[in-house]
C-alpha positions in Angstrom: 0.0 0.0 0.0 1.7 3.2 -1.1 -1.0 5.9 -0.2 0.0 6.9 3.3 -1.4 10.4 3.4 -4.7 10.2 1.5 -7.6 8.1 0.4 -7.8 8.9 -3.3 -11.4 7.7 -3.6 -12.7 9.9 -0.8 -10.6 12.8 -2.1 -12.1 12.5 -5.5 -15.7 12.3 -4.1 -15.0 15.5 -2.0 -13.8 17.2 -5.2 -17.0 16.2 -7.0 -19.1 17.6 -4.2 -17.4 20.9 -4.3 -17.5 21.2 -8.1 -21.0 19.9 -8.6 -23.0 20.7 -5.5 -26.4 20.3 -7.1 -25.6 16.8 -8.2 -23.8 15.8 -5.1 -25.7 16.8 -1.9 -22.9 15.0 -0.1 -20.0 12.8 -1.3 -21.2 9.8 0.7 -24.5 9.8 -1.2 -22.6 9.5 -4.5 -20.7 6.6 -3.2 -23.9 4.8 -2.1 -25.8 5.5 -5.3 -23.6 6.5 -8.2 -26.5 7.1 -10.6 -28.9 9.4 -8.7 -28.5 11.7 -5.7 -31.8 13.0 -4.4 -33.4 12.6 -7.8 -30.8 14.9 -9.5 -28.7 13.5 -12.3 -26.5 16.3 -13.7 -23.3 14.3 -13.9 -22.2 11.5 -16.2 -22.4 8.9 -13.4 -21.1 6.1 -15.5 -17.9 8.2 -15.7 -18.0 8.7 -12.0 -18.3 5.0 -11.4 -15.4 4.2 -13.8 -13.1 6.7 -12.1 -14.1 5.5 -8.6 -13.2 2.0 -9.8 -9.9 3.1 -11.2 -8.9 5.0 -8.0 -10.0 2.1 -5.8 -7.8 -0.3 -7.8 -4.8 2.1 -7.8 -5.2 2.6 -4.0 -4.7 -1.2 -3.6 -2.1 -1.7 -6.3 0.6 -4.0 -5.4 -0.8 -4.9 -2.0 -1.9 -8.4 -2.8 0.8 -9.4 -5.4 3.7 -9.8 -3.0 5.0 -13.2 -2.2 7.1 -14.6 0.6 8.6 -18.0 -0.2 8.0 -20.8 2.2 10.9 -21.1 4.6 11.4 -24.8 4.0 12.3 -24.1 0.4 14.8 -21.4 1.3 16.3 -22.8 4.4 19.8 -23.0 2.9 20.0 -19.2 2.7 19.5 -19.3 -1.0 20.3 -16.1 -2.9 20.3 -15.5 -6.6 17.3 -16.8 -8.5 16.1 -15.9 -12.0 13.5 -13.5 -13.3 12.4 -13.7 -16.9 9.3 -11.6 -17.6 8.0 -11.0 -21.1 5.8 -7.9 -21.6 3.1 -8.2 -24.2 0.4 -5.9 -25.5 -3.1 -7.3 -24.9 -6.4 -5.7 -25.4 -7.3 -6.1 -21.7 -5.5 -2.8 -21.1 -8.1 -0.3 -22.2 -6.8 2.9 -20.5 -5.1 5.5 -22.7 -1.5 6.4 -21.9 -2.4 9.8 -20.4 -4.8 8.2 -17.8 -2.1 5.8 -16.5 0.5 8.5 -16.4 -1.9 10.7 -14.4 -2.5 7.8 -12.0 1.3 7.4 -11.6 1.4 11.1 -10.6 -1.1 10.4 -7.9 1.2 8.1 -6.0 3.0 9.8 -3.1 1.1 13.1 -3.3 -0.8 14.5 -0.2 -4.3 15.8 -0.3 -3.2 19.5 -0.2 -0.9 19.0 -3.2 -3.7 17.2 -5.1 -6.1 20.1 -4.6 -3.5 22.8 -5.4 -2.5 21.1 -8.6 -6.1 20.5 -9.6 -5.2 16.8 -10.0 -8.8 15.6 -9.7 -9.9 18.2 -12.3 -7.2 16.9 -14.6 -8.3 13.3 -14.1 -12.0 14.3 -14.7 -11.1 16.0 -18.0 -9.2 13.0 -19.4 -10.7 10.8 -22.1 -11.0 7.3 -20.5 -10.8 5.4 -23.8 -8.7 5.6 -26.9 -10.3 7.7 -29.7 -8.7 5.5 -32.3 -7.2 2.0 -32.5 -3.6 2.1 -31.2 -0.9 1.2 -33.6 2.0 -1.2 -32.9 4.2 1.9 -32.3 1.7 3.2 -29.7 1.8 -0.1 -27.9 5.6 -0.1 -27.8 5.6 3.5 -26.4 2.9 2.6 -23.9 5.0 -0.1 -22.3 8.3 1.9 -22.5 7.0 5.3 -21.2 5.0 3.8 -18.4 7.0 0.9 -17.1 10.6 0.8 -18.3 12.0 3.3 -15.8 10.2 1.6 -12.9 11.7 -1.8 -13.9 15.2 -0.3 -14.2 14.9 1.3 -10.7 13.5 -2.0 -9.3 16.3 -4.0 -10.9 18.9 -1.7 -9.4 17.4 -2.1 -6.0 17.2 -5.9 -6.3 20.7 -6.2 -7.6 22.1 -4.3 -4.6 20.8 -7.0 -2.2 21.0 -10.0 -4.6 23.9 -9.5 -7.0 23.7 -13.1 -8.2 20.1 -12.8 -9.5 19.6 -13.2 -13.2 17.1 -10.7 -14.7 15.7 -10.7 -18.3 12.9 -8.7 -19.8 11.4 -9.7 -23.1 9.1 -7.6 -25.4 6.5 -8.8 -27.9 5.1 -5.5 -29.4 7.0 -5.0 -32.6 7.8 -8.7 -33.0 4.5 -10.4 -32.7 3.1 -11.0 -36.2 0.8 -13.9 -35.4 -2.4 -13.0 -37.2 -1.2 -9.4 -37.2 0.1 -8.6 -40.8 0.2 -4.9 -39.9 3.4 -5.5 -37.9 6.3 -4.5 -40.2 10.0 -4.6 -40.2 10.1 -0.9 -39.2 8.0 -1.8 -36.1 10.6 -4.4 -35.2 13.4 -1.9 -35.7 11.6 0.7 -33.6 11.1 -1.8 -30.7 14.9 -2.6 -30.6 15.9 1.0 -30.9 13.6 1.9 -28.0 15.2 -0.9 -25.9 18.6 0.5 -26.8 17.8 4.1 -26.1 16.2 3.3 -22.8 19.3 1.6 -21.5 21.8 4.1 -22.9 19.6 7.0 -21.6 19.7 5.5 -18.1 23.5 5.2 -18.2 23.7 8.9 -19.3 21.8 10.0 -16.2 24.1 7.9 -14.0 27.2 9.5 -15.6 25.6 12.9 -15.1 25.2 12.1 -11.4 28.8 11.1 -11.2 30.0 14.3 -12.9 27.8 16.4 -10.5 29.6 14.7 -7.6 33.0 15.7 -9.0 34.0 12.6 -11.0 35.8 13.3 -14.2 33.7 11.4 -16.7 33.2 13.8 -19.6 34.7 11.4 -22.1 32.3 8.7 -21.1 29.3 11.2 -21.3 30.2 12.3 -24.8 30.3 8.7 -26.1 27.0 7.8 -24.5 25.4 11.0 -25.8 26.5 10.1 -29.3 25.1 6.6 -28.9 21.7 8.0 -27.7 21.4 9.4 -31.3 22.7 6.1 -32.8 26.1 7.6 -33.6 29.3 5.8 -32.9 30.3 5.5 -29.2 31.3 2.3 -27.5 31.7 -0.8 -29.5 30.7 -3.1 -26.7 29.1 -2.8 -23.2 32.3 -4.1 -21.7 34.3 -1.2 -23.3 31.9 1.2 -21.6 32.2 -0.6 -18.2 36.0 -0.6 -18.4 35.9 3.2 -18.8 33.5 3.6 -15.9 35.6 1.4 -13.6 38.8 3.3 -14.6 37.6 6.6 -13.3 38.6 7.8 -9.8 35.9 7.7 -7.2 35.6 10.6 -4.7 33.1 9.3 -2.2 31.0 6.3 -1.1 28.1 7.8 -3.1 30.1 7.7 -6.4 31.2 4.1 -5.6 27.6 3.1 -5.2 26.6 4.6 -8.5 29.5 2.9 -10.3 28.5 -0.4 -8.6 24.9 0.0 -9.9 26.2 0.7 -13.4 28.4 -2.4 -13.3 25.4 -4.6 -12.2 23.2 -3.2 -15.0 25.8 -3.6 -17.7 26.4 -7.2 -16.6 22.6 -7.9 -16.8 21.5 -5.9 -19.8 24.4 -4.5 -21.7 23.0 -1.8 -24.0 19.5 -3.4 -24.4 16.9 -3.3 -21.7 14.5 -5.6 -23.5 15.1 -8.6 -25.7 12.5 -8.4 -28.5 10.8 -11.7 -29.3 9.2 -12.5 -32.7 6.1 -14.6 -33.1 4.5 -16.1 -36.2 2.1 -18.8 -37.2 3.8 -22.1 -38.0 1.4 -22.7 -40.9 2.6 -19.5 -42.6 6.2 -20.5 -42.2 5.5 -23.8 -43.9 3.9 -21.9 -46.8 7.0 -19.7 -47.1 9.3 -22.7 -47.2 7.1 -24.3 -49.8 7.2 -21.2 -51.9 11.0 -21.0 -51.8 11.4 -24.6 -52.7 8.9 -24.4 -55.5 10.4 -21.3 -57.1 14.1 -21.9 -56.4 14.5 -25.7 -56.8 11.2 -26.6 -58.6 10.5 -29.0 -55.7 7.1 -29.9 -54.3 6.8 -29.5 -50.5 5.7 -32.8 -48.7 2.4 -33.1 -47.0 2.1 -32.7 -43.2 3.4 -35.8 -41.5 6.1 -36.3 -44.1 8.0 -33.1 -43.7 10.5 -33.8 -40.9 12.9 -36.1 -42.7 12.7 -33.9 -45.8 13.4 -30.7 -43.9 16.2 -32.3 -41.9 17.9 -33.4 -45.0 17.4 -30.1 -46.8 18.6 -28.1 -43.8 21.8 -30.3 -43.6 22.5 -29.8 -47.3 21.7 -26.1 -47.5 23.7 -25.1 -44.5 26.8 -25.6 -46.6 25.5 -24.4 -50.0 23.1 -21.5 -49.5 24.4 -18.7 -47.4 21.5 -16.3 -47.4 18.2 -15.4 -49.1 20.1 -12.8 -51.1 21.6 -15.7 -53.1 18.2 -16.9 -54.2 17.4 -15.6 -57.7 13.6 -16.2 -57.8 10.3 -14.4 -57.6 8.4 -15.2 -54.4 4.8 -14.7 -53.2 4.2 -11.3 -51.4 3.5 -13.2 -48.1 6.8 -15.0 -48.3 8.6 -11.8 -49.2 7.2 -10.1 -46.1 8.2 -12.9 -43.9 11.7 -13.1 -45.2 12.1 -9.4 -45.1 11.1 -9.4 -41.4 13.7 -12.1 -40.6 16.3 -10.3 -42.5 15.6 -7.2 -40.5 16.0 -9.3 -37.3 19.5 -10.3 -38.6 20.4 -6.7 -39.4 19.4 -5.6 -35.9 21.4 -8.4 -34.3 24.4 -7.3 -36.3 23.8 -3.7 -35.3 23.0 -4.1 -31.6 24.0 -7.7 -30.7 22.3 -11.1 -30.8 20.1 -10.2 -27.8 18.4 -7.5 -29.8 16.0 -10.2 -31.3 16.3 -13.2 -29.1 13.4 -15.6 -29.7 11.2 -16.8 -32.5 7.9 -18.2 -31.2 5.9 -20.5 -33.5 2.2 -20.2 -32.8 0.0 -23.2 -33.5 2.9 -25.7 -33.5 1.9 -29.3 -34.1 5.1 -31.2 -34.6 8.9 -31.0 -34.9 8.7 -30.1 -38.6 7.5 -26.6 -37.6 10.8 -26.0 -35.8 12.9 -27.2 -38.7 10.9 -25.1 -41.2 11.6 -22.0 -39.0 15.2 -23.0 -38.8 15.5 -23.2 -42.5 14.1 -19.7 -43.0 16.4 -18.4 -40.3 19.3 -19.8 -42.2 18.1 -18.2 -45.4 18.1 -14.8 -43.6 21.5 -15.0 -41.9 20.3 -16.0 -38.4 22.7 -18.9 -38.3 26.4 -18.0 -37.6 29.2 -20.4 -37.2 26.8 -23.4 -37.1 24.8 -21.8 -34.3 21.4 -20.3 -34.4 21.6 -16.7 -33.2 18.1 -16.9 -31.6 15.9 -19.5 -29.9 13.2 -21.1 -32.0 10.3 -21.8 -29.6 7.4 -24.1 -30.5 4.1 -22.9 -28.8 1.9 -25.8 -27.8 -1.8 -24.9 -27.1 -4.2 -27.6 -28.2 -4.9 -30.8 -26.3 -3.3 -32.9 -29.0 -0.1 -30.9 -29.2 0.2 -30.7 -25.4 -0.2 -34.5 -25.2 2.4 -35.1 -27.9 4.8 -32.4 -26.8 7.4 -34.8 -25.3 7.3 -37.0 -28.4 7.8 -33.9 -30.5 10.8 -32.9 -28.5 12.2 -36.4 -28.8 11.8 -36.4 -32.6 13.3 -32.9 -32.9 16.5 -33.9 -31.2 17.0 -37.0 -33.4 18.2 -34.3 -35.9 21.9 -34.1 -35.2 22.0 -30.9 -37.3 19.4 -29.2 -35.2 21.1 -30.3 -31.9 24.3 -28.8 -33.2 22.6 -25.6 -34.2 21.1 -25.2 -30.7 23.9 -26.4 -28.6 21.6 -28.9 -26.9 19.1 -26.5 -25.4 15.4 -26.0 -26.2 12.7 -23.6 -25.1 9.1 -24.6 -25.2 6.1 -22.3 -24.8 2.8 -23.4 -23.2 -0.3 -21.5 -24.1 -2.9 -21.1 -21.5 -5.6 -18.8 -22.9 -6.0 -20.5 -26.3 -5.8 -23.9 -24.6 -8.6 -22.9 -22.2 -10.6 -21.5 -25.1 -10.4 -24.8 -27.0 -10.7 -27.4 -24.2 -12.2 -25.5 -21.2 -10.2 -24.2 -18.2 -10.1 -27.5 -16.2 -9.0 -29.8 -19.0 -6.5 -27.1 -20.2 -4.8 -26.8 -16.9 -4.5 -30.6 -16.4 -3.2 -31.1 -20.0 -0.6 -28.4 -19.4 0.5 -29.8 -16.1 1.0 -33.2 -17.7 2.9 -31.7 -20.6 5.2 -30.0 -18.1 5.9 -33.3 -16.3 6.4 -35.3 -19.6 8.6 -32.6 -21.2 10.8 -32.4 -18.1 11.3 -36.2 -18.0 12.0 -36.3 -21.8 14.6 -33.5 -21.6 16.4 -35.4 -18.8 16.4 -38.6 -21.0 17.7 -36.6 -24.0 20.3 -34.7 -22.0 19.1 -31.3 -23.1 18.6 -28.1 -21.2 14.8 -27.3 -21.3 13.3 -23.9 -20.7 9.6 -23.7 -20.3 7.8 -20.4 -21.1 4.4 -20.0 -19.6 2.1 -17.8 -21.8 -0.4 -16.6 -19.2 -1.5 -13.4 -17.5 -1.3 -12.6 -13.9 -4.4 -10.6 -12.8 -6.7 -12.6 -10.6 -9.6 -10.8 -12.1 -8.9 -12.7 -15.3 -8.6 -16.1 -13.6 -4.9 -15.8 -12.8 -3.5 -17.5 -9.7 -1.6 -16.4 -6.7 2.0 -17.5 -6.3 0.9 -19.9 -3.6 -1.5 -21.7 -6.0 1.1 -21.9 -8.7 3.6 -23.3 -6.2 1.2 -26.2 -5.5 0.3 -26.7 -9.2 3.7 -26.8 -10.9 5.3 -30.3 -10.7 8.6 -30.4 -8.7 11.8 -31.0 -10.5 10.7 -29.4 -13.8 11.7 -25.8 -13.6 15.1 -24.1 -13.5 14.0 -20.6 -14.6 10.4 -19.5 -14.5 9.7 -17.5 -17.6 6.2 -16.0 -17.9 4.3 -13.3 -19.8 2.9 -10.2 -18.2 -0.1 -9.0 -20.2 -2.5 -6.2 -20.6 -3.8 -4.5 -17.4 -1.6 -6.8 -15.3 1.3 -4.5 -16.2 -0.5 -1.6 -14.6 -1.3 -3.6 -11.5 2.2 -4.9 -11.0 4.5 -2.2 -12.4 2.7 1.2 -11.8 5.4 2.4 -9.4 9.0 1.5 -8.7 7.8 0.0 -5.4 5.3 -2.1 -7.3 7.9 -3.2 -9.8 10.3 -4.2 -7.0 7.7 -6.2 -5.2 6.9 -8.0 -8.6 10.6 -8.8 -9.2 11.4 -9.9 -5.7 8.3 -12.1 -5.7 9.3 -13.7 -9.0 12.9 -14.2 -7.7 11.7 -16.0 -4.6 9.2 -18.0 -6.7 11.9 -19.2 -9.1 13.9 -20.5 -6.1 10.9 -22.3 -4.8 10.3 -24.1 -8.1 13.9 -24.9 -8.5 14.2 -26.4 -5.0 10.8 -28.1 -5.1 11.3 -31.9 -4.9 9.7 -34.3 -7.4 6.4 -35.7 -6.1 4.7 -38.8 -7.3 0.9 -38.9 -6.8 -0.8 -42.3 -6.5 -1.7 -43.8 -9.9 -5.3 -43.8 -9.1 -5.3 -40.0 -8.6 -3.6 -39.5 -12.0 -6.2 -41.8 -13.6 -9.1 -40.0 -11.9 -7.9 -36.5 -12.9 -7.3 -37.6 -16.5 -10.7 -39.1 -16.7 -12.4 -36.0 -15.3 -10.4 -33.7 -17.6 -11.3 -35.8 -20.7 -15.0 -35.9 -19.8 -14.9 -32.2 -19.0 -13.3 -31.4 -22.4 -15.8 -33.6 -24.2 -18.7 -31.8 -22.6 -17.2 -28.4 -23.3 -16.5 -29.1 -26.9 -20.0 -30.4 -27.5 -21.1 -26.7 -27.2 -19.2 -25.8 -30.4 -20.5 -28.9 -32.1 -24.0 -27.5 -32.1 -24.8 -26.3 -35.7 -26.4 -23.1 -34.4 -23.8 -22.2 -31.8 -21.8 -19.5 -33.6 -25.0 -17.8 -34.8 -26.2 -17.8 -31.2 -22.8 -16.6 -29.9 -23.0 -13.6 -32.3 -26.5 -12.8 -31.2 -26.1 -13.2 -27.4 -22.7 -11.7 -26.8 -20.9 -8.5 -27.7 -18.4 -10.0 -30.1 -19.1 -7.5 -32.9 -18.6 -4.7 -30.4 -15.4 -6.3 -29.1 -14.0 -6.4 -32.6 -14.5 -2.6 -32.9 -13.1 -1.5 -29.5 -9.9 0.6 -29.7 -8.0 -1.5 -27.1 -5.3 -3.2 -29.1 -3.7 -3.1 -32.5 -4.3 -6.8 -33.2 -7.4 -8.0 -35.0 -9.9 -9.9 -32.8 -9.8 -12.8 -35.3 -7.0 -14.5 -37.0 -9.2 -15.0 -40.1 -12.5 -13.5 -41.3 -14.7 -16.5 -40.3 -15.9 -16.9 -36.7 -14.7 -20.2 -35.1 -13.0 -21.4 -32.0 -9.7 -21.5 -33.8 -9.9 -18.2 -35.5 -11.3 -16.1 -32.7 -8.6 -14.9 -30.3 -8.8 -16.0 -26.7 -9.1 -12.5 -25.2 -12.1 -11.3 -27.3 -13.7 -14.7 -26.9 -13.5 -14.6 -23.1 -14.5 -10.9 -22.9 -17.6 -11.6 -25.0 -18.7 -14.3 -22.7 -17.9 -12.1 -19.7 -20.2 -9.4 -20.9 -23.0 -11.9 -21.5 -25.4 -13.4 -19.0 -23.3 -16.5 -18.9 -20.3 -14.6 -17.5 -16.9 -16.0 -17.0 -18.3 -19.4 -16.1 -18.3 -20.5 -19.8 -14.6 -21.5 -19.7 -15.5 -24.0 -16.8 -18.4 -25.5 -18.7 -18.2 -29.3 -18.7 -16.5 -29.6 -15.3 -19.8 -30.0 -13.5 -21.0 -32.7 -16.0 -17.7 -34.6 -15.6 -17.8 -34.6 -11.8 -21.4 -35.6 -11.8 -20.7 -38.5 -14.1 -17.8 -39.7 -12.1 -19.6 -39.5 -8.8 -22.6 -41.3 -10.2 -20.4 -44.1 -11.4 -17.7 -44.3 -8.7 -19.0 -42.4 -5.7 -17.8 -39.3 -4.0 -15.3 -40.9 -1.6 -12.5 -40.9 -4.1 -13.0 -37.2 -4.9 -12.9 -36.4 -1.1 -9.7 -38.4 -0.7 -8.0 -36.2 -3.3 
């Protein structure tokens, strides 16, 4: 709780009472009935209600997201830990930039200052929704302007007490092209440049502070100033750090600043975010087929027959085709756009370092051939250097079938000696929660994901590879997210070394609104990563596994039967606000991956939001669980359920 001097909700209501006395006989009456006060309705009370809700949330921001790890997991005095948060742009954040910035100004102010600065009048005058659909650039700026500085300050504070902790921040806006053809190479370049400027800009302020304290660092300042305009300065972060460490300190304060700079350089270099790309696996296969057809007059195999073909082609082409620029052929526009995007990623790696664009997520992955197709395209575009991929190619498993087959997919992938050599024996796998819940229902989805985590961990141990799991889920409990305590119980022991997870939409505002919030978020994730790393493997009785699998399968069957109804989608369009959801100015991405309305094409967030605004509410994602439990109890009795 960071509001020590004021209650922003009561302060706002008092301001309303003073500004609109006819509408507000007293501020308490407005709180009790936000629509009518003594029969007078002169205000836009829906706006009052929204602002009251916003201020109430901000008042409590951060209070319930802190986590203290159980002592029995940290009884060895563990330090360090790992934090890997990936910030994404999701349409659940509907507030414009100006509103969130105004809320950030509120933190730490007292009531006198609020009134003198007309803070409430400013908040009242703001537009609460975006007048137009945000662009990809808008989404990049939204994250950077609101949260980057808070995350840097929080990282500095954390590194002072835990210098061994590993911190990484990923960024999707600018790189996420899955069903979003409006994302261009220039957007990717802008995202990387913002990451670079944010970090270099922070170093500039630190060097300015050193100079103000009497340290002779003008030569460092001039180079950083040139770099902030993308002119030549330091060739590497280490060169910059060597110059910093070479200056003469004059006080404990200057030594502290230099120590902070050293910690940040070792963690981030000149890039605060690692931009991650995402694209549909199907589109990548079409691009590979186009290149093969136009360049080699070869037909692309059908699904199920592609792995051996791609493995052989990749092995041969690594030594014969150096880049796409050597291909003299005319390709489809879709293929040209994809190759252009990957070539831009390669150019950014050359310009800023390989961490500039660090991952390539493959949405809708079904088998190991998806990864080899992406690898082949990366080779075409120069993203293989000295027989090593310069980024991680990450299959994203979301459907029941792909989650079930994920371990087998991993095993087949690493039968390719070429791919194993290119990756150095490491593999990241992303698990999709929202789309999985949309397709299978929440209960079945969570069980399938948990089993995939267990089977992937076991298979990675057998193959002798280092596995990184990436959890594609939000955090906000209002959207069905879990507390750290719940996740601690849910994640199988012995399967996690580094907990990598997305932060999405309005969760960014809840968790990162202030530097204090951001620190609580980082420290909680640090402790949580240690808990998962130290959590022992647990083996549930076989009957429990069988019961859970049976209930999950029955639940999924009942849930899917809803979509099987011929009239379902016509009913869905008629009874929910899906058409309105598509038109809202919340995010740059289209609400559907294709024009037709189906469970596969409709994105998870608009789908869930449409249900939420209907009479059915959020319960739709849990449909089928009651039927499954009822069937089990009728056949087997309730005692087994109670024993679990």
